[in-house]
Residue, then its C-alpha position, 0 to 999 in steps of 0.5 A: m716407754n719412758c726412756n727419752q734423756t739426752v746429754i750433750c756437752g758443747r758451747i752456747i752459739e746462739i740465743g734468742s730474746l727471752r720471751y713469755t708464753p701467754a701463761g707468763v712463762a719465761v722461754a729461751e730458744f738457743k743452739i748448742g754447738h758440739v765438737s768431739r771425737q767418737i768411736e763409731a765401727g772400732m774407728p774414730r771419727k770427728v763428730e761435729c753438730e748444732i743441736s736446737a735447744v729449749a728452756l723454760a722458766q727459771m732455767a731460761e732465764t738462766i740461759s738467756s744471761m749466759a754469754l755466747g761461747t759459754k760451754v755447758k753440759s746439757t741434759g734434757f729430753l727430745a721432743k717435735r719442735s712443734r704439733m706438726s714439725l718433724q724436727l727434734v729440739l732438746h728441752v732442758n732441764n738442767i745446764d752446767l757450766i764446764 
């Protein structure tokens, strides 16, 4: 099964320091705050959440230079934070300013 794509819009609410893997690949961990109105079971509902995200290489450098509060549309895939964790993290492949 190959279907694992996530798109979320929101504001960047936290950006960690840009770091590098032992292989020299840039890594940026950040959080996206999302607020919207969605329809569930035919009824409107307000949705608020914070999504943990990570970006690598050039995408990490791009994100690390963004200001907090920047509105973005992020596209990527979900994966476990680490091998032993069950917590999900959005791995961002593309980010657009909105």
